[in-house]
Each structure stands twice: as structure tokens, then as C-alpha cells.
N, C-alpha and C positions, 0 to 999 in steps of 0.2 A: 807453756805459760810461765814456767819457772824462769826461762831465759828472759822473757819480756819483763817479768817482775824484778829480776836482778838488775836489768838495764835501767828501769825507772828508779829503783832504790839507789843505784850508784849515782845517777844524775842528781838525786836529791841530797844524799848524805856522803857521797864518796865511796870508793870501792871497799875500803877496810870496814867501815860501819855496815855497808850493805851486805857484805858477806857474813858479818857477825849476826845480823838479825834475820837473814833469809831462813835459817833453820827454825827460828822461833815462829815465823809465819807459816812454814810448812807444818809445824806442830799444830798450830791453830787450825789449818786446813784439815789435817787428819782428825782433829777433835770433832769437827762438824761434818766430816764427809759422810755422805749417805747415798744410797742408790735412788735415783729419781728418773722418771720417764720425761722425755722432752715435752715442753709445753709450747703450744703454738704461739706465734707472735700475735700481738693485738691485730684485730681486723675491724671491718666496718661495724661490727656489733659491740665494739668496745666503747663504752661511755662511762665516765667517772663522775662520782659525787664527792664533793669536798665538804667535810663536816667534822665537828668535835664529837668526842665520845659521849658528851652530855647535851648534844644539840636538841635531842628530843627526850622529854622526861615524863614519867608517870610516878605519882607519889608512892613511896614504899617499894620501888623497883630499881635494881641497878640500871643506871642509864645505858650501859652497853647492851643490856638485854632489851630495853625499850627501843634502842636504835635498831636492833635486829628485827624486832616485831614490826616496827614501822616500815623498814625496807622490804621485809618479806610480804607484808600485806599490801603495800602500795607501789613498790618499785622493783619487784623481783624480775619482771620481764623488761624493765626499762634500763636500769643501771647494772653494769657488769663489774665495775670496780669501785671501791670506796677508799678515798684518801682520808684516813683517820688521823686528824691532826693530833699533835703529841698527847698521848694518853698515859704518860708516865707521871710519877710524883713530881711536883714542881713547886716553885716558890713565887713566880711572877710570870708576866707576859703570856697568860693563858696557856701555859704548857711549855713555852720555848725556853724557860729557865729550868732545865731538867735536874732534879735531885738524884735520881737513880735511873740509869739507862735501861736496865733489864727488868724493871718492876712496872706493874700496872697501878695507876692511881686507885687506891681502894675505894675512893668515892665514886668511881666509875664501874668497878667490877674487878675481874681478874682475868688471867690468861684463858681460862675455859670459855669466857664470853667472846674473847677475840677469836679463839679457835672456831666457835660456832659461827661467827660472822664470816670467817674465812672459808667455811664449807660451802657457802653460797655465792660469795663475791671474791674477786681478786682484791687483795689488800695493798694499800700504799702506806708505808710507815715513814715517819720523819726520823732522820738521823741528824740530830743537832750537833754537828761536828765542830763548829767554830768555838763554842763556849759551853760552860756548865754552871749550874747554880752555885751561888756563894754558900748555900746550905748543904751542898753535896758532901759525901764522905771524902771524895778526892780532895776537895778544897780544904775541908776541916783537917785532914791529915797533913796537907801542905802547911797550913798555918801552925799546926802543932810541931812542925819541924821534922816530921817523918822523912828520913833521907830517901825513901822509895819514891817520894813525890817531889823531890827536888826538880826544879826546872819544868814542872808540869804547867806552869803559868808564866806569863811574860813580864818579867821585872824590867822596868824601863826608867831611865833617868828622867825625873820630872822636868829637867831643864833642856831635854833633847828637843830638837826642832822637828815637830810633828805636823808642820803646816801643809805638807804635801799629801797627807793621808786623806783619802776619800772617806767621808763620814756618812753614816746612815742615820744619825741622830744629832741633836744639838747639845747634848750634855757633854761634860768633860770626857776626853778619851781615856784618861788614866784615873784610877781610884786608889786611894791609900788604904792599906790594911796593916795590922800589927802582926808580925811573925817573930816569935821568940823574943819579944821585947823590942824589935826593930821595925820601924816603919818601912814598908815597901810600896812602891807605886806600880800597880798592875794594869795591864791593858784590858779595858772593858768597852768594847766597841758599841754594844747595844744598850747596856745599862750597868749600874754599879752592882747589880745582883747577878749579872751574866759575865762570868770571868773567862776571858779568852784562853783557849788551850794553846800550848806551845808545841807545835808539830816539829820544831827543830830538835826536840827530844824524841828519839826513836821509840822510847817507852810509851809515849802518848799515841803514836801511830799504832803500836801493837794493841793497846787498849781499845782504840777505836775500831781496828779491824775485827777484834773479838766481838764488839757490839754489832757491827754490820753482819757478820756471819751468824750471830745469834738471831738477829731479825729475820735473816733468810731462812733459818731453821724454823722460826715461828710462823712461817708461811707468808712472809712479805713477798709479793709478786714484783713490786716496784719499791725502791728505797730512794726517798727524796733527800738529797744532800743540802740541808738548810744552810744558807749563807756561805756556801763553799768558797765563793770568790774572795772572802775576807780571811781565809784560814791560814795564810802565810804572811808574816810581817817582815818588812825589811826597811829600816830607817832610810829616809831620803827618797822613798818611792810612795806611790799612792796606796800601797798595801792592798790593792784590789786587783784580782785577776792576774796575779804574777805568774810567771812560768811554773813556779813551785806549786801553786794551787792546782794547775793542770796535772802536774806530776802526781799529786795526791790522788786525784780522780783516777789516773791511770793505774796507780797501785791498788786502789780499791777495786777497780774493774778487774784487774788481773787476778787478784786474790779470790774474788767472787766467782770468776769464770772457772777457776780450778775445781770448784765444788758445787756451785749453784749457777750454772751458765744461763739458766732461764730467768734469773732475777735481773731486772732492768734498773739502771741508775737514772735518776732524774735530777738535774742540777738546778738549784734555785739561785739564779744570778740576775738581780734586778738592775740590768745595765743595758746600754744601747745594743741594738740588734747585732751589729758586726762583732762585738765582743762576746755576746751571748752564744752565738752559734759556734764559736771556737771550742766550746765544750763538747762538741761532737768529735773533736780530734780528727783523726783520719777516717772516721766512720766506723772504726772497729776497736779503737783503743781507749776511748773515754766514755762519755755518757751516751746511752741509747736514746734518751729523751732530754729535750731542753724546753723550758717554758717559752711560750710566744707572748711575751709581756707587752709589746706594742699594740697588740690587737685590741685590747679593751679601750685604751685611750683613743685609738684611731676610729673605732666604731662610734664612740660617743661624739668625737669631733665631727664625723661625717653626718650624723643626725643633727647635731647642733647647727652645722653650716648648710645642711641640705645638699651637700656636695661630696661625691665619692672619689674625687681625683687623688687625694693624698693616700687614702686607703688602697686604691687601685694601683698606684705607682709603687707603694711599698710591697704589696702582695706580689707584684710582678717580679720582685727581686728574690723571692724565696726559692731556695733550692735545698735538696737533701744530699748528704755525703755518701749515703749507701742505702741499700734496701733493708737495712736493719736499724736505721735511725729515723726518728720523726719528731714532730713537735707535740707539746702538751699545751693545748689551747684553752684559754679561759677568759671570761669577761668580768669576773668578780672573784674575790677571795677574802680570807680572814684579814689580810693586810690592807685591803683597799686597792685603789687604782694607782699603779706606779707612774710617776712623771718622768723619771730619768730615761726610761727606754724610748721616750718620744723625742728626745733631743736629737737634732739632725734630721728628723722626719717632719715635725711641725715647727713653725716659727715660734719665736718667743711670744709674739702677740697671740698666736693660736693656743699656746700652752696657758698663757695668762687667762684667755677666755674660758678654758676649762676650770681653772682655779676659781674664777669669778662665778661661774655657773654652780660649782660645788657649794660655795658660800651662800649663794642666792637660793639654793634648793635645800638648805638646812643641813649641809654637811660641814666637814672640817678639813683643814689642810695641815699636814705635818711637814715640817721644814728640816733641812739638814744644814750644818755649818760647812761652808766652802773653805778652800785654802786661804782665801783673802779675808776671812772673817765674816762674810755676809751669809745671810740665810736664804736658801733657795727652796722652792717647793719640792718635796720628796715624794709624797703620795697624797692622794685624795681619799679622805675617809667619809664614805657615803654609800648607801645601798645603790645597786644598779638601777632599780626602778625609780628611786628618787632622782638620780642623775639624768635619766632619759626622759622622765615625765615632764610635760609642759603644763603648768597650771591653767593655761588658756585653752587647752584641748580637753575634750571630754574623756571619761574613763575608757570607753571602748577603743578610742584612738590611741591613747597611751599604752593600753594593753597590746594593741596591734604592733606598735613600734617596738615594744619590749620583746614580743615574739619574733619579729623580723630580725632584731639584733641576735637572737639565739639561732635563727636560721643561718645567719652568716657564720656564727661559731661552728655550727654543725656541718657546714659546707667546706670549711677550711681544711687543708691537708694536715693530718695529725690526729691526735686523740682529743676529743672534746671533754671538758670537765666543767661541771656546773656546781657553783657554791650553793649550799643548802638554802640560803635566803632567796636565791633566784628561782627556786622551784615554786615559790608562792608570791613573788613580787612584793614583798613586804617593805614598808618604809623604815627609816632609821630609828634607833632607840636612843634619843638624845638624853633621856633620863639616866641611862647607863653611863654616858659620858660624864654627866654631872656627879654621879655617885662615885665613879672610879677615878675620874680625872684623866682617863685614857681616851684619846680621840678614836682609836680603833674599836672601842666598845660599841660605837654606833652601829657596827655591822656584825655584831656577835650575839645577838639575842638568842636565848634558848626558848624552845617551844614546849608548852604544856601539851602533851600529845592529845588528851581528851578534848581540850579546847580547839586544837588544830583540826582534829577530826570533825568537829562540828562545822568548822569553816569549809572543810573539804566536802561535806555533805550538803552545803548550801550552794546550789548551782549558780546562783546569781552573784556570789561573792567574787571579788578579784582573786582571792586565793584559789578557789576552785577553777575558775576560768583559765588562769595561767597554768596551773598544775595539769589540768586536762589537756590543754593545747600543746604544752611542751611534751607530755607523754606521747601524744599522737604524732608529733613531728619526729621525735626520737625513734618511734616504732617504724616510721617510713624510712628513715635514714638507715636503720640497722639492717634493712632488707636489700640495700643497694651495694653491690661490690664496688661500684665506682667511688664510694666513700671510704674505701680501704685507706688506712693511714699512710701506706706506702705506695698508693696509686699516684698517677700523674695529675697535675693541676695546671691549667692554663687560665690566666686572668685576662679578661677581654675588656678593652676600652670601648664602651658604647657611648652613652651620654654622660655628662658630668654628674647626673643625679642617680645613676645606676651603678651598683657594684655587681659585676658578673664574673662567674668563675665556672670553668668546665672541669669536671672531675672524671677521670677515666680509670676504669678498673685495671688492676695489674696485668690481666690477660688481654686487655684491649677490647673486650667484647661488649662493654657497656659504657655509655657516656651519660653524664647528668650535667645539664646546664642550669645553674642556680643563679637567679637574677633577683636583686634586692633593690628596692626603691628607697633611697635615703631622704626623700623630700616629701613635702606636704601636698604635692600635686600628682595626679596620675601621670604615668609615662608609658609610651608605647615603643615597642621595638619589633623588628621583622625577623622571622626565621630565615637566615641565609646560610650559605656555606661557611661564612666567616664565624658566625656565632654557634652554628650547629652543623658540623661537617658530615653528619651521618644521614644525609637526605634520603637514602634508599632503605633506611631501617624503619621499623614500626616505632612511632614516637607517641608519647602521651604526657599529660600533666600529672605528675606524681601526687599532687594534692587533691585533684578532682577526678582523676582517671579519664578525663576527656582526651580524645584523640587530638593530636597536633599535626598540622600539615606543613610541608615545606613551603615557604613563601608567605605563610600566615602572619598576620600582625597580632602581637600579644600585648594586652594592656595590663600594666602592673599598677594597682591602686596606690594611693598615698600611703607611705610607710608600709607597703605590702611587699610580697615576694612571690616568686613562682619557681618551682623545680620541674624541669622538663627532662624526660628520659628517652634515650634511644637504645634499643637492644633487640635481641631476638632475630628472627628471619628477615631478610630483605624483602621488600614488597615485590610481588611477582614470583617469588621462589616457591 
């Protein structure tokens, strides 16, 4: 690993600097080295929940303790991993403007609560590597003129041509600050409170490696590299997904592999699919996990159009680089639904239809500034239920559509992750947007746990019906080796209205055919060799346990789905 690490450092900084900082990295590795037994790779039982440390609250109780109580009482046998969105002290952006990387926000609890949570669930930590809060000690020391923090941030000529830079927001790219009586213009990609770090300075790399190793020691099973694609800047380029950003990931991976080889990296790069999967590297030297960002928009488009063609064609292009890399799939998140990953898959008119649907269904649209000065939609800020629901349909039908969307999520190759709002199918919190002025707040409501529990105890409520059905579906999925994240997947073209995918277990002994109806009319298909090539195996419907015969015609109801399984002994054996 040291050889690979030196190679990546040399490519990034040159041989002289690389050889000077390699001993510092080896010291860090020695500082965190510990004996650990191998941890198995994720499997079909791996299902993640995305939430904040205070997503669930009980008066007078640390929110992290409340979260653990809720998960233990309601999801212990359903969820295996928890993506705990930034739980550090912060100054803005609901945690993504980090004041201190190694502290727990005292409003949430402290490290013992994190440790208790980690005893029952695999934990996913955010490493906010691109930027740090303007209120952080690092930045305060920089502004005070502390030479140890020279070049920690990116000072830029305000007259420089920055038109090629790919923006994530519409605010100015540079923000002025006063340092030792002198005005400096600093790079602030995401907001004036989030100051971009300068990885051209090896001291910044060493600091961030220390943070990553610390997270691994604190039992992070997966480390999410937030906005990693923006981490390296070079004037005259897009400053997004540059080769140097990939080198940073490779350095992080090599350092972690030296001491925590079971910790997985997840890259957060909200970019078109072809660029996104480049973060797998060669399958062994970059991230083990990448987000499958196009999935959400494509599923919504498919329901909106009643047509699965675009989803099917895209899914047929998916491939994995190795048996240790896979996708991290989601339909909703704290950020909303990304638009940019859909470019090149959906037409401009189809993307605009999603934008118009968002606005018509009570959501908001966030825009980014392009190189030519125009504003393009960047993300759709709306809850998934509001986006999928049709006011002309009754509640049971909208719930069925919502569950079928998650059936697609659970059937896709990779690790499925559910945003906490999706557990209950709740609608957006427009009042929070009005209060905070932040469009993303529509999808970040916090739950009063006693109130939520009353809803969960009401069998007739939307909350209870969706929660119960999702738990049932996940329980079925977790028992099928065919849904292993590293298993094979074949996407089949049936009719325009059906999205069908075969999942095959790594040992080839089980196959699941998952068929989803994206339209408001029932659709039939026939069990043939093309769709289910295990005709000599015992087969059944996983949802009903009814036997399925070769040649049988299966009817899938409007906005419904079926999962068929073939496994066990051949008939006649």
C-alpha cells in the first residue's frame, strides 16, 4: 500500500513533496493502527437509512438517544446501516458547514451515543472534505495570520476568469474576507459560510487524512466523501471531477486500506452517470461505493409518463468494475432530487416536465449558474411522496405507486438506502421553507417521536400503511441471496409499461424476476425462457407464496409489481 500511496502522492504533488509527506502519513497510520478482524462485505441484508441525528425527538432527551430508541424499537430487524448526516458542530446548511470535525454537536449528544448506535448498526459518517465553516478554528487561525494555516484556503484574484467553473449554486463563487487588514477573495463553492479547503497545500491533506482515520476508529463502516468532485481547483477548467480529485480519493483509499481495510468509501458526486462511475477507478483503487443518482429522477419520470423505456435503457448500461464495488441507490435524500445526473438520459423537455411537476405538487426548484450566465435547474426540492402522488388518484393508489417505486429501489443492484421521510410517506414542510428561506428545508422535517408513534399505531393512517408495507418488503428482500449487491443483474425489455430486472445470486443458485408496472392500467406478461430461464426449478411469487408455472400469464395491477423466485431442487429431482 505504501508503494501505491507514494505513486498517488507523486502524481499529485511531485516526487520531492511526496517523499517528504509520506513519513507523516505513515505516522498517522501508526497513530490509528489497531488489530481488527475482517468484516464481511455488504450483502442482501444490507439496507441503509439516511437521517439526521435529530430526525426523531423526545422532549428532555438527547436526540441521538431518541434515534437509537426509535431504531431499536421499530427498525432493528429492518435496517442494518445508518447514514448519520453530519452530527458535528456547525454554523449552517444543516450540518454541512462543519465547525469541528472531531466533535459531536452537543445539542445532539456526544460520542457515547454514537458508540451505542454503532453497536447495533453499521454507521455511515460524512467527511465534508471540500469546505469548512467560516466559524471553524482553522479559518479563524487563518484570518488571524497564523502561519501554520497559510494556504489552507484558496485565495483568488477577483478579476480571474471563472466562467468555466461548474457551479452548484447561484451565489458568487468568491467571498471577500479581511486577513491582517488586507482583503482576500476566497473560493466558496457552496456558500459564504463554507470556505473551500486548498488541497494543493499538503498540510490540508494531512489534516483531512487524520479526520478520516479518526472516523474509522470511531466505528464508521462507510465514509461518505461529500462534494469530493469539487475538491481540486484549477483556473480555466470546470473545477469538477478533475484528475486530481480522483487522486485524492486514491490517497484516502490507500491510507485507509493500510489500517482500516474494511472501511468503505462512498463518493458523493452529483454528476452525469458516465462521470460518476469513474470514481470506482479500476475497481480496487478508488471508492468501493458510488451513488446511483439518476435512479430517482428516472423512476419519477417513468411513473409520470407511464412508460419504462428510459429507465430500462439506462439500467441496461449499468456494470460493475469488480466484485468489491457496487452502487448506493436512493430515491430521496436531504438534498432533494438531482437534475444534472439526468442530462443525456432524459431530453430537455422531459427534464422540464419534472421541474413543472415539482412546482405543481408544492415543491421548489434550486438553480445553478452556468458558464454563460444562465440559470439551469440543479435539484428538485420536494418529498418523494408529494412528487409521485397524483391528486386525481385516491390515497390507496398513491400509496401503491409509492411502494412500487421502492420495490424498484430494492430490486436494483447495489445497496438500497431510504431517506427517513420516505419511511412514512410524509408531505413537504412548506412552512420550514418560509421560516428558513432554504428550499431544502421542505424535505427536512423533524419528528416528535410520541406524535409519530401515535400515527404508527393508527393502522388506517398513511404513515402506518407505508411504514408497515416497506418493512414487509425489506424483510422479503433481505432473505434472498439474489439481491446481493454484488450479484448479477439482467434488465429485460418487456412492454413499454413494465420495468423488469432479473437478479441472480453470486453463486448462481437463485434468480429473482422483479417486474414493476409504471402505468395506471394492468399489464400482463407470460413466463417464458426469455424472462425466467429457470423453467426446471421450483418457482413462486415472493409476495404471495403462490406457485408459478412455466408458461403462465402473470397480471401486474396498475402501479403494482411482482417478485418471482426460482431456486431449490429442479422439478422431478
